[in-house]
C-alpha positions, 0 to 999 in steps of 0.5 A: 500499500502506498500513501502519497500526501495531497498537501502539508495540512491534510490529505492522502491519496491511497494506491495498491489496495482493493477497496471493495475487499481490503481485508488485512489492509483495512486497518492501515487504511483506517490509520491513514484516515485518522492521521491524514483526515481525508484520503482519496482513491483513483477511478475506483467505480463502486457500485452503490452496493460496493459503497455501502459495503465499505461504509459499513466497515467504518461503522453504521451507514446513517439515515438522513434526517429528511428520509427518516421524516419520510418514513425510511428506516434504511441507510440513505445513499444521497445522490447530488447533482448540480446543473443549469437549474441546480447550482451548488450551494454547499460552497461554504466550509462546513461539516455535516449535520451539525444540527443534530444531536449526534452528526455523522463521524464519516463520509464516503463521497463518489464521483458520478459524473465529473464537470468538464472543467471545475467541480473540485472538493476542497477540505480544511483541517479542523485540528490544525485550524485549532492548533494555529490558534494562539494559546489565549485564544485556544483557551478562550473557544474551549470555554464556549458552547454553540447553538446549531439549528436547521434553518439554513437546510430549510431555506435551501429546501424551501428554495427548491421546492417553492413551498415554505408550508411543505410538510417536511419544512414542519417536521424538521422544525418539529423533529430536529430543534436546536441543539448546543455543540462545543465550539471546540470538540475532543475527537473521540479516537486520537483525543485532537481538539477541533474547531466545530464549524458550519456556519450556515447552521450556527444560530449563536455562540450562547456565552457572548452578546450579539456584537461579540458573536458577529465579530467572532463568527467573522473572525473564525469564517476568515481563519478557516479560510487559511490556504495552509489548512486546505487540500483541494482534490481534482476529481476524475469520475469513480474517484472516491473521498473518505473523510473524518467529519470530527476533525474536517470541514469542506466545501464543494466548489461552484465553479463548474456551473452551468455543467453537471456534476453528479457525486454519490455520499454515504455518512456514517453514524457519529456520537455526540460532540463533546470537549474534554479538557483532560483527554491527552492527544494520542497517536491514532487508534484503530477501533475494530468495525468487525 
């Protein structure tokens, strides 16, 4: 197995393994993911069933909240298609579904149809974003909690459906009320600290005034834009990216419009984010998924 770093901050391409049946290579793949935070496999061309099978090695595939509201109990394979009439709306830094009590732990994204030009995805190391802060700012942020809600998600749903009274709008508000997460989370496997950031889902920082909220959110938004924290993947059809949602942020570049771009995503269940001031940072730990 060959592991090739993508940038100095995070990301690695993995070659020389069969992702459909990694066998004894899986612990090394998992360790590479914990170390590099996002890993890539070129032109593997997984079927949907193979995509789910690989996801199950990392944990339990998630049922997306909208699918659950529609009565589904089966894991969700989300297909995201951009085009002339459906431009990309995910070109802001975020980690996924922070408006739930237990956001995903991992995500696996497969490129179904790459645009001729553009359409890259970018990742930001949320652990290095924390580490680059001054000790005083680190300590300050570790004492903060943040309310996240789904209003940003609902706004996009209303834009697509044109119906502010759609039953799913009411279902999301009734069944997924605002949640409180730490501003800085402790990674449950490595012990590292990471910024928990999803600007479109953040309602407010609970311990600050409105003016302080605006100033700090603006600063942190600028901070995670630092290129020293990033890697960028130029897709080919059939490529696969797997990332640690607890250690990264991501965004989909919207520079391919009006071309079509189709991706398929499976997310893996996580646990409630927490901050543990006494947790020592350790080497990546392999947790058995057998």
